[in-house]
Biopython code that builds the backbone (N, CA, C, O; Angstrom):
import numpy as np
from Bio.PDB.StructureBuilder import StructureBuilder

atoms = [
    (1, "MET", "N", (0.851, -1.162, 0.000)),
    (1, "MET", "CA", (0.000, 0.000, 0.000)),
    (1, "MET", "C", (0.905, 1.235, 0.000)),
    (1, "MET", "O", (1.846, 1.329, 0.787)),
    (2, "GLN", "N", (0.604, 2.172, -0.892)),
    (2, "GLN", "CA", (1.422, 3.375, -1.015)),
    (2, "GLN", "C", (0.511, 4.588, -1.157)),
    (2, "GLN", "O", (-0.305, 4.653, -2.077)),
    (3, "MET", "N", (0.652, 5.559, -0.237)),
    (3, "MET", "CA", (-0.126, 6.778, -0.339)),
    (3, "MET", "C", (0.451, 7.627, -1.460)),
    (3, "MET", "O", (1.643, 7.934, -1.476)),
    (4, "LEU", "N", (-0.421, 8.006, -2.405)),
    (4, "LEU", "CA", (0.009, 8.798, -3.541)),
    (4, "LEU", "C", (-0.342, 10.267, -3.390)),
    (4, "LEU", "O", (0.337, 11.134, -3.941)),
    (5, "TYR", "N", (-1.407, 10.548, -2.640)),
    (5, "TYR", "CA", (-1.901, 11.927, -2.553)),
    (5, "TYR", "C", (-2.668, 12.088, -1.259)),
    (5, "TYR", "O", (-3.416, 11.197, -0.855)),
    (6, "ASP", "N", (-2.483, 13.226, -0.608)),
    (6, "ASP", "CA", (-3.222, 13.529, 0.620)),
    (6, "ASP", "C", (-3.401, 15.037, 0.696)),
    (6, "ASP", "O", (-2.425, 15.786, 0.750)),
    (7, "SER", "N", (-4.652, 15.477, 0.699)),
    (7, "SER", "CA", (-4.968, 16.897, 0.806)),
    (7, "SER", "C", (-6.097, 17.063, 1.817)),
    (7, "SER", "O", (-6.503, 16.096, 2.462)),
    (8, "ASP", "N", (-6.593, 18.264, 1.954)),
    (8, "ASP", "CA", (-7.725, 18.501, 2.849)),
    (8, "ASP", "C", (-8.991, 17.810, 2.348)),
    (8, "ASP", "O", (-9.906, 17.540, 3.127)),
    (9, "SER", "N", (-9.043, 17.522, 1.029)),
    (9, "SER", "CA", (-10.256, 16.958, 0.431)),
    (9, "SER", "C", (-10.166, 15.487, 0.061)),
    (9, "SER", "O", (-11.173, 14.780, 0.106)),
    (10, "PHE", "N", (-8.974, 15.010, -0.305)),
    (10, "PHE", "CA", (-8.845, 13.654, -0.829)),
    (10, "PHE", "C", (-7.611, 12.933, -0.295)),
    (10, "PHE", "O", (-6.620, 13.547, 0.100)),
    (11, "VAL", "N", (-7.713, 11.599, -0.300)),
    (11, "VAL", "CA", (-6.575, 10.710, -0.103)),
    (11, "VAL", "C", (-6.635, 9.685, -1.229)),
    (11, "VAL", "O", (-7.700, 9.156, -1.547)),
    (12, "VAL", "N", (-5.475, 9.412, -1.829)),
    (12, "VAL", "CA", (-5.386, 8.381, -2.865)),
    (12, "VAL", "C", (-4.303, 7.407, -2.436)),
    (12, "VAL", "O", (-3.172, 7.794, -2.139)),
    (13, "VAL", "N", (-4.677, 6.123, -2.409)),
    (13, "VAL", "CA", (-3.757, 5.062, -2.011)),
    (13, "VAL", "C", (-3.700, 4.028, -3.128)),
    (13, "VAL", "O", (-4.728, 3.611, -3.663)),
    (14, "HIS", "N", (-2.472, 3.621, -3.472)),
    (14, "HIS", "CA", (-2.278, 2.553, -4.454)),
    (14, "HIS", "C", (-2.169, 1.248, -3.681)),
    (14, "HIS", "O", (-1.254, 1.072, -2.876)),
    (15, "MET", "N", (-3.084, 0.351, -3.920)),
    (15, "MET", "CA", (-3.085, -0.962, -3.281)),
    (15, "MET", "C", (-2.385, -1.910, -4.240)),
    (15, "MET", "O", (-2.942, -2.294, -5.268)),
    (16, "GLN", "N", (-1.159, -2.282, -3.893)),
    (16, "GLN", "CA", (-0.361, -3.125, -4.767)),
    (16, "GLN", "C", (-0.550, -4.585, -4.400)),
    (16, "GLN", "O", (-0.653, -4.950, -3.229)),
    (17, "ALA", "N", (-0.591, -5.404, -5.435)),
    (17, "ALA", "CA", (-0.719, -6.843, -5.221)),
    (17, "ALA", "C", (0.565, -7.377, -4.607)),
    (17, "ALA", "O", (1.658, -6.921, -4.943)),
    (18, "ASN", "N", (0.433, -8.335, -3.713)),
    (18, "ASN", "CA", (1.598, -8.985, -3.116)),
    (18, "ASN", "C", (2.220, -9.942, -4.125)),
    (18, "ASN", "O", (1.571, -10.371, -5.079)),
    (19, "GLU", "N", (3.476, -10.263, -3.899)),
    (19, "GLU", "CA", (4.124, -11.275, -4.720)),
    (19, "GLU", "C", (3.359, -12.586, -4.550)),
    (19, "GLU", "O", (3.012, -12.950, -3.427)),
    (20, "PRO", "N", (3.092, -13.295, -5.636)),
    (20, "PRO", "CA", (2.344, -14.545, -5.516)),
    (20, "PRO", "C", (3.124, -15.623, -4.770)),
    (20, "PRO", "O", (4.345, -15.719, -4.887)),
    (21, "ASN", "N", (2.399, -16.428, -4.005)),
    (21, "ASN", "CA", (2.950, -17.605, -3.332)),
    (21, "ASN", "C", (2.579, -18.831, -4.144)),
    (21, "ASN", "O", (1.816, -18.734, -5.104)),
    (22, "ASP", "N", (3.115, -19.987, -3.766)),
    (22, "ASP", "CA", (2.719, -21.218, -4.435)),
    (22, "ASP", "C", (1.208, -21.364, -4.343)),
    (22, "ASP", "O", (0.622, -21.174, -3.278)),
    (23, "GLY", "N", (0.590, -21.698, -5.446)),
    (23, "GLY", "CA", (-0.853, -21.880, -5.470)),
    (23, "GLY", "C", (-1.613, -20.610, -5.783)),
    (23, "GLY", "O", (-2.815, -20.667, -6.044)),
    (24, "ASP", "N", (-0.939, -19.445, -5.765)),
    (24, "ASP", "CA", (-1.589, -18.183, -6.122)),
    (24, "ASP", "C", (-1.699, -18.093, -7.635)),
    (24, "ASP", "O", (-1.006, -18.811, -8.356)),
    (25, "PRO", "N", (-2.575, -17.207, -8.118)),
    (25, "PRO", "CA", (-2.672, -17.041, -9.573)),
    (25, "PRO", "C", (-1.363, -16.506, -10.142)),
    (25, "PRO", "O", (-0.583, -15.889, -9.417)),
    (26, "PRO", "N", (-1.113, -16.732, -11.427)),
    (26, "PRO", "CA", (0.105, -16.194, -12.051)),
    (26, "PRO", "C", (0.113, -14.668, -11.943)),
    (26, "PRO", "O", (-0.952, -14.059, -11.830)),
    (27, "PRO", "N", (1.300, -14.033, -11.976)),
    (27, "PRO", "CA", (1.390, -12.583, -11.830)),
    (27, "PRO", "C", (0.513, -11.805, -12.801)),
    (27, "PRO", "O", (0.047, -10.716, -12.465)),
    (28, "SER", "N", (0.279, -12.334, -13.989)),
    (28, "SER", "CA", (-0.559, -11.629, -14.962)),
    (28, "SER", "C", (-2.002, -11.532, -14.486)),
    (28, "SER", "O", (-2.758, -10.700, -14.987)),
    (29, "GLU", "N", (-2.400, -12.368, -13.527)),
    (29, "GLU", "CA", (-3.764, -12.348, -13.017)),
    (29, "GLU", "C", (-3.877, -11.642, -11.666)),
    (29, "GLU", "O", (-4.984, -11.441, -11.166)),
    (30, "VAL", "N", (-2.738, -11.263, -11.070)),
    (30, "VAL", "CA", (-2.759, -10.564, -9.792)),
    (30, "VAL", "C", (-3.102, -9.117, -10.072)),
    (30, "VAL", "O", (-2.513, -8.485, -10.949)),
    (31, "ARG", "N", (-4.072, -8.591, -9.312)),
    (31, "ARG", "CA", (-4.569, -7.255, -9.600)),
    (31, "ARG", "C", (-4.130, -6.251, -8.552)),
    (31, "ARG", "O", (-3.828, -6.596, -7.410)),
    (32, "HIS", "N", (-4.106, -5.032, -8.967)),
    (32, "HIS", "CA", (-3.831, -3.923, -8.071)),
    (32, "HIS", "C", (-4.973, -2.933, -8.240)),
    (32, "HIS", "O", (-5.794, -3.071, -9.147)),
    (33, "GLY", "N", (-5.023, -1.946, -7.375)),
    (33, "GLY", "CA", (-6.079, -0.961, -7.501)),
    (33, "GLY", "C", (-5.742, 0.318, -6.763)),
    (33, "GLY", "O", (-4.669, 0.455, -6.176)),
    (34, "PHE", "N", (-6.669, 1.241, -6.805)),
    (34, "PHE", "CA", (-6.512, 2.530, -6.170)),
    (34, "PHE", "C", (-7.743, 2.817, -5.322)),
    (34, "PHE", "O", (-8.876, 2.621, -5.762)),
    (35, "GLU", "N", (-7.507, 3.279, -4.111)),
    (35, "GLU", "CA", (-8.597, 3.708, -3.251)),
    (35, "GLU", "C", (-8.568, 5.228, -3.206)),
    (35, "GLU", "O", (-7.541, 5.836, -2.902)),
    (36, "ILE", "N", (-9.713, 5.833, -3.514)),
    (36, "ILE", "CA", (-9.848, 7.286, -3.454)),
    (36, "ILE", "C", (-10.854, 7.590, -2.359)),
    (36, "ILE", "O", (-12.001, 7.145, -2.415)),
    (37, "VAL", "N", (-10.420, 8.347, -1.367)),
    (37, "VAL", "CA", (-11.289, 8.736, -0.255)),
    (37, "VAL", "C", (-11.615, 10.212, -0.414)),
    (37, "VAL", "O", (-10.723, 11.055, -0.507)),
    (38, "ASP", "N", (-12.900, 10.508, -0.442)),
    (38, "ASP", "CA", (-13.376, 11.889, -0.471)),
    (38, "ASP", "C", (-13.638, 12.291, 0.973)),
    (38, "ASP", "O", (-14.651, 11.901, 1.554)),
    (39, "LYS", "N", (-12.739, 13.060, 1.548)),
    (39, "LYS", "CA", (-12.854, 13.449, 2.949)),
    (39, "LYS", "C", (-14.074, 14.329, 3.187)),
    (39, "LYS", "O", (-14.612, 14.354, 4.294)),
    (40, "ARG", "N", (-14.515, 15.048, 2.166)),
    (40, "ARG", "CA", (-15.654, 15.956, 2.314)),
    (40, "ARG", "C", (-16.954, 15.192, 2.540)),
    (40, "ARG", "O", (-17.788, 15.595, 3.350)),
    (41, "SER", "N", (-17.119, 14.084, 1.817)),
    (41, "SER", "CA", (-18.354, 13.311, 1.925)),
    (41, "SER", "C", (-18.217, 12.118, 2.863)),
    (41, "SER", "O", (-19.218, 11.530, 3.272)),
    (42, "GLY", "N", (-16.966, 11.753, 3.211)),
    (42, "GLY", "CA", (-16.746, 10.585, 4.055)),
    (42, "GLY", "C", (-16.981, 9.279, 3.314)),
    (42, "GLY", "O", (-17.297, 8.261, 3.928)),
    (43, "LYS", "N", (-16.825, 9.308, 1.974)),
    (43, "LYS", "CA", (-17.032, 8.108, 1.163)),
    (43, "LYS", "C", (-15.751, 7.762, 0.415)),
    (43, "LYS", "O", (-14.879, 8.605, 0.206)),
    (44, "GLU", "N", (-15.666, 6.479, 0.015)),
    (44, "GLU", "CA", (-14.507, 6.013, -0.731)),
    (44, "GLU", "C", (-14.938, 5.165, -1.904)),
    (44, "GLU", "O", (-16.025, 4.586, -1.915)),
    (45, "VAL", "N", (-14.059, 5.103, -2.895)),
    (45, "VAL", "CA", (-14.274, 4.243, -4.051)),
    (45, "VAL", "C", (-12.978, 3.493, -4.304)),
    (45, "VAL", "O", (-11.889, 4.057, -4.192)),
    (46, "TYR", "N", (-13.104, 2.214, -4.649)),
    (46, "TYR", "CA", (-11.941, 1.394, -4.976)),
    (46, "TYR", "C", (-11.973, 1.128, -6.474)),
    (46, "TYR", "O", (-12.948, 0.587, -6.996)),
    (47, "LEU", "N", (-10.911, 1.507, -7.157)),
    (47, "LEU", "CA", (-10.803, 1.298, -8.598)),
    (47, "LEU", "C", (-9.899, 0.107, -8.859)),
    (47, "LEU", "O", (-8.753, 0.079, -8.409)),
    (48, "ASP", "N", (-10.415, -0.881, -9.588)),
    (48, "ASP", "CA", (-9.563, -1.989, -10.023)),
    (48, "ASP", "C", (-9.906, -2.314, -11.461)),
    (48, "ASP", "O", (-10.797, -1.700, -12.048)),
    (49, "GLY", "N", (-9.212, -3.264, -12.020)),
    (49, "GLY", "CA", (-9.475, -3.653, -13.402)),
    (49, "GLY", "C", (-9.261, -2.497, -14.369)),
    (49, "GLY", "O", (-8.265, -1.779, -14.283)),
    (50, "SER", "N", (-10.209, -2.323, -15.293)),
    (50, "SER", "CA", (-10.065, -1.278, -16.309)),
    (50, "SER", "C", (-10.109, 0.123, -15.703)),
    (50, "SER", "O", (-9.469, 1.040, -16.217)),
    (51, "TRP", "N", (-10.863, 0.295, -14.607)),
    (51, "TRP", "CA", (-10.884, 1.599, -13.930)),
    (51, "TRP", "C", (-9.494, 1.926, -13.385)),
    (51, "TRP", "O", (-9.040, 3.066, -13.489)),
    (52, "ALA", "N", (-8.824, 0.942, -12.810)),
    (52, "ALA", "CA", (-7.473, 1.159, -12.274)),
    (52, "ALA", "C", (-6.496, 1.481, -13.401)),
    (52, "ALA", "O", (-5.613, 2.323, -13.238)),
    (53, "GLU", "N", (-6.652, 0.817, -14.534)),
    (53, "GLU", "CA", (-5.769, 1.097, -15.663)),
    (53, "GLU", "C", (-5.967, 2.518, -16.179)),
    (53, "GLU", "O", (-4.995, 3.196, -16.513)),
    (54, "LEU", "N", (-7.213, 2.971, -16.247)),
    (54, "LEU", "CA", (-7.477, 4.353, -16.660)),
    (54, "LEU", "C", (-6.875, 5.348, -15.671)),
    (54, "LEU", "O", (-6.297, 6.360, -16.068)),
    (55, "PHE", "N", (-7.018, 5.052, -14.391)),
    (55, "PHE", "CA", (-6.474, 5.946, -13.375)),
    (55, "PHE", "C", (-4.946, 5.936, -13.423)),
    (55, "PHE", "O", (-4.318, 6.976, -13.223)),
    (56, "GLN", "N", (-4.344, 4.780, -13.684)),
    (56, "GLN", "CA", (-2.885, 4.691, -13.814)),
    (56, "GLN", "C", (-2.411, 5.550, -14.986)),
    (56, "GLN", "O", (-1.360, 6.186, -14.903)),
    (57, "GLN", "N", (-3.176, 5.571, -16.068)),
    (57, "GLN", "CA", (-2.834, 6.429, -17.205)),
    (57, "GLN", "C", (-2.886, 7.898, -16.801)),
    (57, "GLN", "O", (-2.049, 8.693, -17.227)),
    (58, "GLN", "N", (-3.872, 8.259, -15.974)),
    (58, "GLN", "CA", (-3.980, 9.630, -15.483)),
    (58, "GLN", "C", (-2.763, 9.997, -14.642)),
    (58, "GLN", "O", (-2.214, 11.091, -14.780)),
    (59, "ILE", "N", (-2.346, 9.095, -13.781)),
    (59, "ILE", "CA", (-1.171, 9.341, -12.943)),
    (59, "ILE", "C", (0.070, 9.520, -13.813)),
    (59, "ILE", "O", (0.889, 10.403, -13.556)),
    (60, "SER", "N", (0.208, 8.686, -14.838)),
    (60, "SER", "CA", (1.362, 8.813, -15.750)),
    (60, "SER", "C", (1.355, 10.166, -16.450)),
    (60, "SER", "O", (2.407, 10.783, -16.617)),
    (61, "ALA", "N", (0.184, 10.629, -16.858)),
    (61, "ALA", "CA", (0.070, 11.945, -17.491)),
    (61, "ALA", "C", (0.454, 13.044, -16.509)),
    (61, "ALA", "O", (1.102, 14.019, -16.890)),
    (62, "TRP", "N", (0.058, 12.893, -15.243)),
    (62, "TRP", "CA", (0.433, 13.876, -14.224)),
    (62, "TRP", "C", (1.938, 13.898, -14.012)),
    (62, "TRP", "O", (2.512, 14.957, -13.759)),
    (63, "GLN", "N", (2.582, 12.740, -14.112)),
    (63, "GLN", "CA", (4.028, 12.681, -13.918)),
    (63, "GLN", "C", (4.764, 13.386, -15.055)),
    (63, "GLN", "O", (5.838, 13.949, -14.842)),
    (64, "GLU", "N", (4.199, 13.360, -16.248)),
    (64, "GLU", "CA", (4.816, 14.014, -17.401)),
    (64, "GLU", "C", (4.565, 15.515, -17.392)),
    (64, "GLU", "O", (5.467, 16.296, -17.697)),
    (65, "ASN", "N", (3.355, 15.923, -17.047)),
    (65, "ASN", "CA", (2.950, 17.327, -17.059)),
    (65, "ASN", "C", (2.388, 17.671, -15.691)),
    (65, "ASN", "O", (1.191, 17.508, -15.453)),
    (66, "THR", "N", (3.220, 18.137, -14.811)),
    (66, "THR", "CA", (2.823, 18.389, -13.425)),
    (66, "THR", "C", (1.601, 19.304, -13.378)),
    (66, "THR", "O", (1.671, 20.466, -13.777)),
    (67, "PRO", "N", (0.474, 18.768, -12.884)),
    (67, "PRO", "CA", (-0.754, 19.578, -12.823)),
    (67, "PRO", "C", (-0.780, 20.448, -11.571)),
    (67, "PRO", "O", (-0.009, 20.242, -10.634)),
    (68, "SER", "N", (-1.674, 21.412, -11.579)),
    (68, "SER", "CA", (-1.908, 22.201, -10.377)),
    (68, "SER", "C", (-2.739, 21.366, -9.404)),
    (68, "SER", "O", (-3.352, 20.374, -9.800)),
    (69, "GLN", "N", (-2.759, 21.762, -8.154)),
    (69, "GLN", "CA", (-3.579, 21.045, -7.177)),
    (69, "GLN", "C", (-5.054, 21.101, -7.580)),
    (69, "GLN", "O", (-5.795, 20.140, -7.376)),
    (70, "GLU", "N", (-5.473, 22.221, -8.149)),
    (70, "GLU", "CA", (-6.864, 22.355, -8.588)),
    (70, "GLU", "C", (-7.196, 21.334, -9.676)),
    (70, "GLU", "O", (-8.278, 20.745, -9.662)),
    (71, "GLU", "N", (-6.276, 21.120, -10.615)),
    (71, "GLU", "CA", (-6.509, 20.134, -11.678)),
    (71, "GLU", "C", (-6.599, 18.724, -11.100)),
    (71, "GLU", "O", (-7.452, 17.936, -11.510)),
    (72, "VAL", "N", (-5.721, 18.406, -10.149)),
    (72, "VAL", "CA", (-5.762, 17.086, -9.511)),
    (72, "VAL", "C", (-7.083, 16.913, -8.775)),
    (72, "VAL", "O", (-7.739, 15.879, -8.905)),
    (73, "GLU", "N", (-7.469, 17.914, -8.010)),
    (73, "GLU", "CA", (-8.705, 17.828, -7.221)),
    (73, "GLU", "C", (-9.933, 17.711, -8.125)),
    (73, "GLU", "O", (-10.872, 16.984, -7.800)),
    (74, "ASP", "N", (-9.934, 18.416, -9.249)),
    (74, "ASP", "CA", (-11.056, 18.313, -10.197)),
    (74, "ASP", "C", (-11.182, 16.888, -10.732)),
    (74, "ASP", "O", (-12.281, 16.342, -10.820)),
    (75, "THR", "N", (-10.039, 16.292, -11.087)),
    (75, "THR", "CA", (-10.054, 14.912, -11.591)),
    (75, "THR", "C", (-10.521, 13.951, -10.507)),
    (75, "THR", "O", (-11.349, 13.078, -10.767)),
    (76, "LEU", "N", (-9.997, 14.103, -9.295)),
    (76, "LEU", "CA", (-10.406, 13.222, -8.199)),
    (76, "LEU", "C", (-11.881, 13.399, -7.865)),
    (76, "LEU", "O", (-12.544, 12.439, -7.472)),
    (77, "SER", "N", (-12.401, 14.608, -8.015)),
    (77, "SER", "CA", (-13.835, 14.841, -7.781)),
    (77, "SER", "C", (-14.689, 14.023, -8.737)),
    (77, "SER", "O", (-15.731, 13.492, -8.351)),
    (78, "ARG", "N", (-14.244, 13.921, -9.988)),
    (78, "ARG", "CA", (-15.007, 13.132, -10.964)),
    (78, "ARG", "C", (-15.015, 11.646, -10.585)),
    (78, "ARG", "O", (-16.045, 10.978, -10.679)),
    (79, "TYR", "N", (-13.861, 11.141, -10.160)),
    (79, "TYR", "CA", (-13.820, 9.747, -9.713)),
    (79, "TYR", "C", (-14.633, 9.569, -8.430)),
    (79, "TYR", "O", (-15.293, 8.545, -8.252)),
    (80, "ALA", "N", (-14.589, 10.548, -7.547)),
    (80, "ALA", "CA", (-15.292, 10.449, -6.267)),
    (80, "ALA", "C", (-16.808, 10.394, -6.455)),
    (80, "ALA", "O", (-17.523, 9.941, -5.562)),
    (81, "GLU", "N", (-17.301, 10.847, -7.599)),
    (81, "GLU", "CA", (-18.736, 10.736, -7.882)),
    (81, "GLU", "C", (-19.174, 9.275, -7.907)),
    (81, "GLU", "O", (-20.355, 8.985, -7.714)),
    (82, "LEU", "N", (-18.248, 8.359, -8.139)),
    (82, "LEU", "CA", (-18.551, 6.926, -8.137)),
    (82, "LEU", "C", (-18.659, 6.366, -6.720)),
    (82, "LEU", "O", (-19.173, 5.265, -6.522)),
    (83, "ALA", "N", (-18.174, 7.124, -5.737)),
    (83, "ALA", "CA", (-18.107, 6.631, -4.353)),
    (83, "ALA", "C", (-19.495, 6.379, -3.788)),
    (83, "ALA", "O", (-20.362, 7.253, -3.815)),
    (84, "GLN", "N", (-19.687, 5.182, -3.280)),
    (84, "GLN", "CA", (-20.941, 4.787, -2.644)),
    (84, "GLN", "C", (-20.720, 4.296, -1.223)),
    (84, "GLN", "O", (-21.643, 4.285, -0.408)),
    (85, "ASN", "N", (-19.486, 3.888, -0.933)),
    (85, "ASN", "CA", (-19.185, 3.253, 0.343)),
    (85, "ASN", "C", (-18.719, 4.269, 1.379)),
    (85, "ASN", "O", (-17.799, 5.044, 1.116)),
    (86, "PRO", "N", (-19.345, 4.273, 2.553)),
    (86, "PRO", "CA", (-18.834, 5.144, 3.605)),
    (86, "PRO", "C", (-17.469, 4.648, 4.081)),
    (86, "PRO", "O", (-17.205, 3.446, 4.092)),
    (87, "VAL", "N", (-16.620, 5.574, 4.468)),
    (87, "VAL", "CA", (-15.302, 5.199, 4.987)),
    (87, "VAL", "C", (-15.493, 4.497, 6.315)),
    (87, "VAL", "O", (-16.176, 4.999, 7.207)),
    (88, "VAL", "N", (-14.876, 3.318, 6.436)),
    (88, "VAL", "CA", (-14.970, 2.529, 7.663)),
    (88, "VAL", "C", (-13.544, 2.340, 8.177)),
    (88, "VAL", "O", (-12.657, 1.884, 7.454)),
    (89, "MET", "N", (-13.352, 2.695, 9.421)),
    (89, "MET", "CA", (-12.027, 2.524, 10.025)),
    (89, "MET", "C", (-11.919, 1.110, 10.567)),
    (89, "MET", "O", (-12.862, 0.602, 11.174)),
    (90, "HIS", "N", (-10.784, 0.478, 10.355)),
    (90, "HIS", "CA", (-10.559, -0.898, 10.836)),
    (90, "HIS", "C", (-9.851, -0.871, 12.152)),
    (90, "HIS", "O", (-9.569, -1.924, 12.724)),
]
sb = StructureBuilder()
sb.init_structure("model")
sb.init_model(0)
sb.init_chain("A")
sb.init_seg("    ")
for serial, (resi, resn, name, xyz) in enumerate(atoms, 1):
    if name == "N":
        sb.init_residue(resn, " ", resi, " ")
    sb.init_atom(name, np.array(xyz, "f"), 0.0, 1.0, " ", f" {name:<3s}", serial, name[0])
structure = sb.get_structure()
């Protein structure tokens, strides 16, 4: 797990797949994802599969062309619209 972003409004965490053990699926089938927490609404969304790949492309674009905080927050707001799950502390 790696925190990628933390602001007054959002937290973004990259949930990385662990190295496979014997009996685990091959690495090509091990998935990773991103958790986006909207601190304003207290909800989170977990992106995996094709959603995670799209978000990874967004991160790569940000690495090439450093966006303003406003641009990052606008993008995260669009993803946060998918959030249905309340944040639950473990």
